[in-house]
C-alpha positions in Angstrom: 41.0 -23.2 -42.5 41.5 -26.1 -44.9 43.0 -25.1 -48.2 42.0 -28.3 -50.0 38.2 -28.4 -50.2 36.4 -31.4 -51.7 33.3 -30.7 -53.9 30.5 -32.9 -52.5 27.2 -32.8 -50.7 28.0 -34.7 -47.5 27.4 -32.7 -44.4 26.0 -29.6 -46.3 22.4 -28.5 -46.1 21.3 -27.7 -49.6 19.6 -24.4 -50.5 16.3 -25.0 -52.3 14.5 -22.9 -54.9 12.9 -22.8 -58.3 13.0 -20.6 -61.4 11.5 -17.2 -61.2 7.8 -17.7 -62.2 8.3 -15.1 -65.0 11.0 -17.2 -66.6 9.2 -20.6 -66.3 8.2 -22.1 -69.6 7.2 -25.7 -68.7 6.9 -28.0 -65.7 7.5 -27.3 -62.1 11.3 -27.6 -61.7 12.9 -27.5 -58.2 16.5 -26.6 -57.5 18.9 -27.7 -54.8 22.4 -26.1 -54.4 25.2 -27.2 -52.2 27.4 -24.2 -52.1 31.0 -25.2 -51.2 32.9 -22.0 -51.8 31.7 -18.3 -51.8 34.4 -15.6 -51.7 35.7 -12.7 -53.7 33.2 -13.1 -56.6 34.0 -16.9 -56.9 31.3 -19.5 -56.2 31.7 -23.3 -56.5 29.5 -26.2 -55.6 26.9 -28.7 -56.8 23.5 -27.8 -58.3 20.6 -30.1 -59.1 17.3 -29.5 -60.9 14.2 -31.6 -61.6 12.5 -31.7 -65.0 11.1 -28.4 -66.5 12.1 -25.6 -68.8 12.9 -21.9 -68.0 14.7 -18.9 -69.5 18.2 -18.2 -68.5 20.4 -15.1 -68.8 24.0 -14.9 -67.6 25.9 -11.8 -66.5 28.6 -14.0 -64.9 31.0 -16.6 -66.3 30.2 -20.3 -65.3 32.0 -23.6 -65.8 29.8 -26.7 -65.5 30.3 -30.4 -65.5 27.3 -32.7 -65.7 27.4 -35.4 -63.1 24.0 -37.1 -63.8 20.8 -36.6 -65.8 20.1 -35.0 -69.1 19.4 -31.4 -70.0 19.1 -29.3 -73.2 20.6 -25.8 -73.3 19.6 -23.6 -76.1 21.2 -20.2 -76.8 18.8 -17.6 -78.2 19.0 -17.9 -82.0 21.2 -21.0 -81.7 21.0 -24.7 -81.8 19.9 -26.9 -78.9 22.7 -28.7 -77.1 22.0 -31.8 -75.1 24.3 -32.3 -72.1 24.8 -35.6 -70.3 27.1 -37.0 -67.6 30.7 -36.2 -68.2 30.0 -33.2 -70.5 31.8 -30.0 -69.5 31.1 -26.5 -70.8 31.3 -22.8 -70.1 28.5 -20.3 -70.2 29.9 -16.8 -70.9 28.5 -13.5 -69.8 25.8 -12.3 -72.1 24.4 -15.9 -72.8 20.6 -15.9 -73.0 18.4 -18.8 -73.9 16.7 -21.7 -72.2 17.6 -24.6 -69.9 15.4 -27.7 -70.1 15.9 -30.6 -67.7 14.8 -33.8 -69.3 16.0 -36.1 -66.5 16.9 -34.7 -63.0 20.3 -33.1 -63.7 23.1 -32.6 -61.2 26.2 -30.6 -62.1 29.2 -29.2 -60.4 30.0 -25.6 -61.1 32.4 -22.7 -60.7 31.0 -19.2 -61.2 33.1 -16.0 -61.5 31.4 -12.7 -61.2 
């Protein structure tokens, strides 16, 4: 087993999906995820979404870094925050709000349950 693992998409078949229809607010966004690491409540990889808007709710902790595209994340009762390539942020457990993809967005992520 390699102990140094690069985060990338090469040679990995992405999982495809979409927001739960009950959470969809606009558009017809589609997701692709390249899961690199899944063990002991830790997940890491790359996620991509096409334009649209949906409700989000986090029970887990997630670190993200935007690789490409533009999105707007709005915490319930808070201000909208636009994220662009190079932006990094953490979504903490209990976060609820919306994610709106303005331009197809790709991020790398680390999730801790």
